Each structure stands twice: as structure tokens, then as C-alpha cells.
C-alpha positions as CSV (number, residue, x, y, z in Angstrom):
1,M,-106.1,-12.3,-93.1
2,T,-107.0,-13.7,-89.7
3,R,-110.6,-14.3,-90.6
4,P,-109.9,-16.9,-93.3
5,I,-107.5,-18.7,-91.0
6,T,-110.1,-18.6,-88.2
7,L,-112.8,-20.0,-90.5
8,A,-110.4,-22.7,-91.8
9,L,-109.4,-23.7,-88.2
10,A,-113.1,-23.9,-87.2
11,A,-113.9,-26.1,-90.2
12,A,-111.0,-28.4,-89.4
13,L,-112.1,-28.7,-85.8
14,L,-115.6,-29.5,-86.8
15,A,-114.3,-32.2,-89.2
16,I,-112.4,-34.0,-86.5
17,T,-115.1,-33.7,-83.8
18,P,-117.0,-37.0,-83.3
19,A,-120.7,-36.8,-84.2
20,A,-121.6,-38.5,-80.9
21,A,-120.2,-35.6,-78.9
22,S,-123.0,-33.3,-80.2
23,E,-125.8,-35.9,-80.1
24,T,-128.6,-35.3,-77.6
25,R,-129.5,-38.5,-75.9
26,T,-132.9,-39.2,-74.4
27,L,-134.1,-41.4,-71.6
28,P,-137.5,-43.0,-71.4
29,G,-139.9,-40.9,-69.1
30,V,-137.3,-38.1,-68.6
31,E,-138.2,-34.7,-70.1
32,D,-134.6,-33.5,-70.2
33,A,-131.9,-36.1,-69.4
34,Y,-129.3,-33.4,-68.8
35,K,-131.2,-31.7,-66.0
36,S,-131.7,-33.1,-62.5
37,E,-132.8,-32.2,-59.0
38,A,-131.1,-35.3,-57.4
39,F,-128.3,-33.3,-55.8
40,G,-129.6,-31.7,-52.6
41,P,-127.9,-28.7,-51.0
42,D,-126.9,-30.4,-47.7
43,P,-125.3,-33.8,-48.5
44,M,-123.6,-34.7,-45.2
45,P,-126.8,-35.9,-43.4
46,A,-127.7,-38.0,-46.5
47,I,-124.2,-39.5,-46.6
48,D,-124.4,-40.4,-42.9
49,A,-127.8,-42.0,-43.4
50,A,-126.6,-44.0,-46.4
51,L,-123.7,-45.3,-44.4
52,A,-126.0,-46.2,-41.5
53,S,-128.3,-48.0,-43.9
54,A,-125.3,-49.8,-45.4
55,R,-124.3,-51.1,-42.0
56,Q,-127.8,-52.5,-41.6
57,S,-128.3,-53.9,-45.2
58,G,-124.7,-55.0,-45.9
59,K,-124.9,-53.1,-49.2
60,P,-122.1,-50.8,-50.4
61,V,-122.8,-47.1,-50.8
62,L,-122.7,-45.5,-54.2
63,L,-121.7,-41.9,-53.5
64,I,-122.2,-39.6,-56.5
65,M,-120.5,-36.3,-56.1
66,G,-121.8,-33.9,-58.7
67,T,-124.3,-31.2,-59.2
68,N,-127.6,-30.6,-60.9
69,G,-126.0,-28.1,-63.2
70,C,-123.5,-30.6,-64.7
71,H,-124.8,-32.4,-67.7
72,D,-122.8,-35.6,-66.9
73,S,-124.0,-35.6,-63.3
74,A,-127.6,-35.1,-64.3
75,W,-127.4,-37.7,-67.0
76,L,-126.1,-40.3,-64.5
77,A,-128.7,-39.4,-61.9
78,N,-131.5,-39.7,-64.5
79,L,-130.0,-42.9,-66.0
80,L,-129.9,-44.6,-62.5
81,A,-133.6,-43.7,-62.0
82,T,-134.7,-45.7,-65.1
83,E,-136.3,-49.1,-64.9
84,R,-133.3,-50.8,-66.5
85,F,-131.1,-49.6,-63.6
86,A,-133.5,-51.0,-60.8
87,P,-130.9,-53.8,-60.1
88,V,-128.2,-51.1,-59.5
89,R,-130.5,-49.3,-57.1
90,D,-131.2,-52.6,-55.3
91,R,-127.4,-53.3,-55.0
92,Y,-126.4,-50.0,-53.5
93,E,-127.4,-47.4,-50.9
94,I,-127.2,-44.4,-53.4
95,V,-126.6,-40.9,-52.2
96,Y,-126.2,-37.8,-54.4
97,A,-123.8,-35.1,-52.9
98,D,-124.0,-31.6,-54.4
99,I,-120.3,-30.5,-54.5
100,G,-120.8,-28.0,-57.3
101,M,-118.0,-27.9,-59.7
102,P,-114.9,-27.6,-57.4
103,H,-112.6,-28.2,-60.4
104,I,-113.7,-24.7,-61.7
105,R,-112.5,-22.0,-59.4
106,G,-115.4,-20.4,-57.4
107,L,-118.0,-23.0,-58.3
108,G,-117.4,-25.6,-55.6
109,R,-119.9,-26.4,-52.8
110,N,-119.8,-28.6,-49.7
111,P,-116.0,-29.1,-49.7
112,E,-116.3,-31.3,-46.6
113,V,-117.6,-34.1,-48.8
114,A,-114.5,-34.5,-50.9
115,K,-112.3,-33.8,-47.9
116,R,-114.1,-36.5,-45.8
117,F,-113.3,-39.2,-48.4
118,R,-109.9,-37.7,-49.4
119,F,-110.7,-36.8,-53.0
120,K,-109.3,-34.0,-55.1
121,I,-112.2,-33.4,-57.5
122,K,-111.0,-33.3,-61.1
123,G,-114.5,-33.3,-62.6
124,T,-118.1,-34.1,-62.0
125,P,-119.5,-36.5,-61.3
126,T,-117.0,-38.4,-59.2
127,V,-118.5,-41.7,-58.2
128,A,-117.2,-43.5,-55.1
129,I,-118.2,-46.9,-54.0
130,L,-117.9,-47.0,-50.2
131,D,-118.1,-49.9,-47.7
132,A,-120.3,-49.4,-44.6
133,N,-117.4,-47.8,-42.7
134,G,-116.9,-45.2,-45.4
135,T,-113.8,-46.7,-47.0
136,V,-113.5,-45.9,-50.7
137,L,-113.3,-49.2,-52.7
138,N,-112.8,-47.7,-56.1
139,R,-110.4,-44.8,-55.6
140,K,-108.7,-45.0,-59.0
141,A,-111.9,-45.5,-60.9
142,A,-114.0,-42.8,-59.1
143,P,-112.8,-39.8,-61.2
144,K,-113.4,-41.4,-64.6
145,W,-117.2,-40.9,-64.3
146,R,-116.9,-37.2,-65.3
147,N,-117.7,-38.3,-68.9
148,A,-120.9,-40.2,-67.9
149,A,-123.1,-38.7,-70.5
150,S,-120.9,-39.9,-73.3
151,R,-120.5,-43.4,-71.9
152,S,-122.7,-46.2,-73.1
153,D,-125.5,-47.3,-70.8
154,D,-124.3,-50.9,-71.1
155,D,-120.8,-49.9,-69.9
156,I,-122.2,-48.0,-66.9
157,Y,-124.5,-50.9,-66.0
158,D,-121.7,-53.4,-66.3
159,E,-119.3,-51.4,-64.2
160,L,-121.8,-50.9,-61.4
161,M,-122.9,-54.5,-61.4
162,D,-119.4,-56.1,-61.4
């Protein structure tokens, strides 16, 4: 008796799941948009360097806290590397901080990053915009990036260029 109920439940869930959630998106020139090597293992020196560059350039820092193994983090890193997003790269000092997946017990890395900027990570990526002193300018908006792979490229571009 449980098998027909299980099959019916599965069919019902498939019927209400949006098609876009299962779509595989591609990016020009990127073999697998959901894989990245952008997030290095020791992010603190890179963060310090980005803040020092920000003091010199006057640009804000775009701190992307994520991990190579997260499809949303990888998607965002690959998207930002495309030609279309060159103006975003010009606007910010961008740094990728590998924090693992601290919202999943045992999968976090480099906890000093979130602690330094006073974040409780609820998902990856968490994207913080910092001034040259390291003050977070978008504290409320930073966690909403954890669904980056399902957001439109236009929305991402517009938000980063506002």
C-alpha cells in the first residue's frame, strides 16, 4: 500500500516543480558553468589584498563567500568572468573566499572569514559588498545570493551595477 502512495506523491511533486529548476544553463566559453576553481584554499591574504587595493582605487570590494563545490557559487564565479560582466569586474575589487558550506554541519572551512565580517552563513554563496575599511554595505542583501544559479543574469548584473 505504501508504494502507490509514494509513487503518487512523487508524481505530484514533479508536477509542481518548476521546469527552470531542472534546466542546465550554459555560459559562453565555459565547459561546465557549475564547476569552478575561483575559490582558493587560503582566502584571508586575498581579502587583505583586495581591501588594500580598494583603499588605493576607491572601488568597493565584492567578497564572494562560497566554495568550488557549490553549484550556485561556481555559477556566479563563472558568470562574473564572462565578457558581459567586464563592467562589474571594473567596478569592484573582487575576491573569492572558500568558506566551504558552513550551513551544513562539518562542511565549513575558513570560519575566520565569516567571523571577521560578522556573518552567520545561511547558504553559499553569500556576497558582501565592502568599503575600503571592510565595512559591509549590503548586510541584509548578502545572504540572498545563495540561489545565484537560478537568478537571471540581468538581475545579477543590475544589482551589482546599482
